[in-house]
C-alpha positions in Angstrom: -16.7 -13.4 35.2 -20.1 -11.8 36.0 -18.3 -8.7 37.4 -16.7 -8.1 34.0 -20.0 -6.9 32.5 -20.4 -4.1 35.2 -16.9 -2.9 34.5 -16.9 -3.2 30.7 -20.1 -1.2 30.3 -18.1 1.6 32.0 -15.0 1.4 29.8 -16.3 1.1 26.3 -13.1 1.8 24.2 -14.2 2.9 20.8 -11.4 3.8 18.3 -13.2 3.4 15.0 -11.9 3.4 11.4 -13.9 4.7 8.5 -16.3 2.4 6.7 -16.0 1.8 3.0 -18.1 4.9 2.0 -17.2 7.6 -0.5 -18.2 10.4 2.0 -15.9 9.1 4.8 -12.4 10.3 5.3 -9.6 8.0 6.5 -9.9 7.7 10.3 -13.4 9.2 10.3 -16.8 7.5 10.8 -19.9 9.6 10.1 -23.7 9.3 10.4 -23.5 7.7 13.8 -26.3 9.4 15.7 -28.6 6.7 17.2 -26.8 4.0 15.2 -26.8 0.6 16.8 -23.6 -1.2 17.6 -22.3 -4.0 19.8 -19.0 -4.9 21.4 -17.4 -8.1 22.6 -14.8 -8.0 25.4 -12.2 -10.6 26.0 -10.2 -10.7 29.2 -6.7 -11.9 30.1 -4.6 -11.4 33.2 -1.1 -10.5 32.0 0.2 -9.3 35.4 -2.0 -10.1 38.4 -3.9 -8.4 39.9 -4.3 -6.5 36.6 -6.6 -7.4 33.8 -6.1 -6.9 30.1 -9.3 -6.2 28.2 -9.5 -6.5 24.4 -12.4 -4.7 22.8 -14.0 -5.8 19.5 -16.6 -3.5 17.9 -19.1 -3.8 15.0 -19.0 -0.1 14.2 -18.5 0.6 10.5 -19.1 -3.0 9.6 -22.7 -3.8 10.5 -25.5 -2.7 12.9 -25.1 -5.8 15.0 -28.0 -7.9 13.5 -30.1 -9.3 16.3 -30.0 -12.9 15.1 -26.1 -12.8 14.9 -25.8 -11.1 18.2 -28.0 -13.5 20.1 -26.2 -16.5 18.5 -22.7 -15.5 19.7 -21.2 -18.3 21.7 -18.8 -16.7 24.2 -17.0 -20.0 24.8 -16.3 -20.1 21.1 -15.0 -16.5 21.3 -12.7 -17.6 24.2 -11.3 -20.4 22.1 -10.8 -18.2 19.1 -9.0 -15.4 21.0 -7.3 -17.5 23.7 -8.9 -15.4 26.4 -9.8 -16.3 30.0 -13.3 -14.9 29.5 -15.5 -13.2 27.0 -18.6 -11.0 27.6 -21.1 -9.0 25.5 -21.5 -5.2 25.7 -24.6 -4.2 23.8 -26.6 -3.5 21.8 -25.8 0.2 22.3 -26.7 3.4 20.4 -24.6 6.5 19.7 -25.5 10.0 20.7 -22.6 11.5 18.7 -22.6 12.1 15.0 -19.0 11.5 14.1 -15.9 9.8 15.4 -12.7 11.5 14.0 -9.1 10.4 14.2 -9.6 6.8 15.0 -7.7 3.6 14.4 -8.9 -0.1 14.3 -7.7 -3.5 13.2 -8.8 -5.5 10.2 -12.3 -7.1 10.2 -12.5 -10.6 11.7 -15.4 -12.8 12.6 -16.0 -13.9 16.2 -18.6 -16.7 16.6 -20.4 -15.5 13.4 -20.3 -11.7 14.1 -18.0 -9.5 12.1 -16.0 -7.1 14.3 -12.8 -5.2 14.5 -10.3 -4.9 17.4 -10.5 -1.3 18.5 -8.7 -1.1 21.8 -6.8 -2.6 24.7 -7.2 -1.7 28.4 -5.2 -2.8 31.4 -7.2 -2.3 34.6 -6.8 -3.2 38.3 -10.5 -3.8 39.0 -13.6 -5.3 37.2 -16.3 -3.7 39.4 -16.1 0.1 39.7 -19.2 1.9 40.9 -21.2 4.2 38.7 -19.9 7.8 38.5 -16.4 6.6 39.0 -13.8 8.2 36.8 -11.7 5.8 34.6 -8.8 6.5 32.2 -8.5 5.1 28.7 -5.9 5.7 26.1 -7.6 7.2 23.1 -7.0 9.9 20.4 -10.4 10.1 18.9 -12.6 13.2 18.8 -16.4 12.9 19.4 -18.4 15.3 17.2 -21.9 16.5 17.9 -23.6 18.3 15.0 -25.4 21.7 15.2 -29.0 21.3 16.4 -28.2 18.1 18.3 -28.8 17.8 22.1 -25.7 17.3 24.2 -26.7 15.6 27.5 -24.1 15.8 30.3 -23.4 15.3 33.9 -22.1 18.0 36.2 -20.3 17.2 39.4 -20.3 19.3 42.6 -16.9 20.7 41.5 -18.2 21.7 38.1 -16.6 18.9 36.1 -18.7 17.9 33.0 -19.1 14.5 31.4 -20.9 14.3 28.0 -23.1 11.3 27.3 -21.8 9.5 24.2 -23.9 6.3 24.0 -26.8 4.6 25.7 -28.3 1.1 26.0 -31.8 -0.2 26.6 -30.5 -3.3 28.4 -31.4 -1.9 31.8 -34.2 0.5 31.0 -36.2 -0.7 28.0 -37.9 2.6 27.6 -34.8 4.6 26.8 -34.7 6.3 23.4 -32.5 9.1 21.9 -35.5 11.5 22.1 -36.2 10.9 25.8 -32.6 11.0 27.1 -33.2 14.5 28.5 -35.8 13.0 30.9 -32.9 11.3 32.7 -32.7 14.5 34.7 -35.7 13.4 36.6 -35.2 9.6 36.4 -34.8 8.1 39.9 -32.9 5.1 38.5 -30.0 7.5 37.7 -29.4 7.7 41.5 -27.4 10.9 41.1 -24.9 11.4 43.9 -25.5 14.5 46.2 -24.6 17.7 44.4 -24.6 16.1 40.9 -26.9 17.2 38.1 -27.9 16.0 34.6 -28.3 18.7 31.9 -29.2 19.1 28.3 -28.2 21.8 25.8 -29.3 22.1 22.2 -26.3 23.0 20.1 -26.3 26.2 18.1 -23.1 25.1 16.4 -21.0 21.9 16.0 -19.2 20.7 19.1 -16.0 18.7 19.0 -14.7 17.0 22.1 -11.2 15.7 21.6 -9.3 13.1 23.6 -5.6 13.9 22.9 -4.1 10.6 24.0 -6.0 10.0 27.2 -9.8 10.2 28.0 -11.6 10.3 31.3 -14.8 8.3 31.2 -17.5 7.0 33.5 -20.9 5.3 33.4 -24.3 5.8 35.0 -26.5 3.1 36.6 -28.4 2.7 33.3 -25.3 1.8 31.3 -24.8 5.2 29.7 -21.2 6.0 29.0 -19.7 9.5 29.3 -16.5 11.4 28.5 -15.2 14.2 30.6 -14.9 17.5 28.7 -14.6 21.2 28.8 -16.5 23.6 26.6 -14.2 24.9 23.8 -13.0 28.4 24.3 -15.5 31.0 23.1 -18.0 28.2 22.4 -20.9 30.3 23.7 -19.6 33.6 22.3 -22.4 35.1 20.0 -21.6 35.2 16.3 -21.6 38.7 15.0 -23.8 39.3 12.0 -22.2 41.1 9.1 -23.7 44.6 8.6 -25.1 45.4 5.2 -23.3 47.9 3.2 -25.2 51.0 2.2 -24.9 52.3 -1.3 
């Protein structure tokens, strides 16, 4: 089951529902930037050689308290869910501001940690390499606010992948503020022709996944979603001319 961790970091399936907050709309989760969250993955094998992965997330319920997270007994989780295996994925932190259009199950407690079931994946392999594209059924939209940095990978073919979340499990020095330095971080081991870029947004950016998203991970556990810049996103905004009297 050790191979599960490498795979599951790559396929974080976040389909969040709004927390109980007056400012949140149904299906929308706001105020996420740099927020801490954790996930528990359980694995079954419905049709060999495929694997079914159920994803349970703390988002919108708690910030994954360290004492509760460290106390999770994954054998207990297996017994509770009837899974073949269970593994942690976290703690992680968001680099997006809002998740819109999401769905999730009712809250439940797995080995002392309150979570919600947020997605199901069926995959043929548990050990894809970094920078490998993966598909996930998802209808959520990632929202990056004006003034926020958007960090993204660019492939030799010009495909772009926006960084949505990071973890310090591999590199303890990572912080939201120093993510742009990944462009020169040797541990990223960027394939030939790939680059890591950062743009500061002059207006809000919305990256939808209309039913199916293409995702990948980097060697430091960061997770990305493939995207295209919205049409006219970089078009200058015309200033209104003042009327003369």
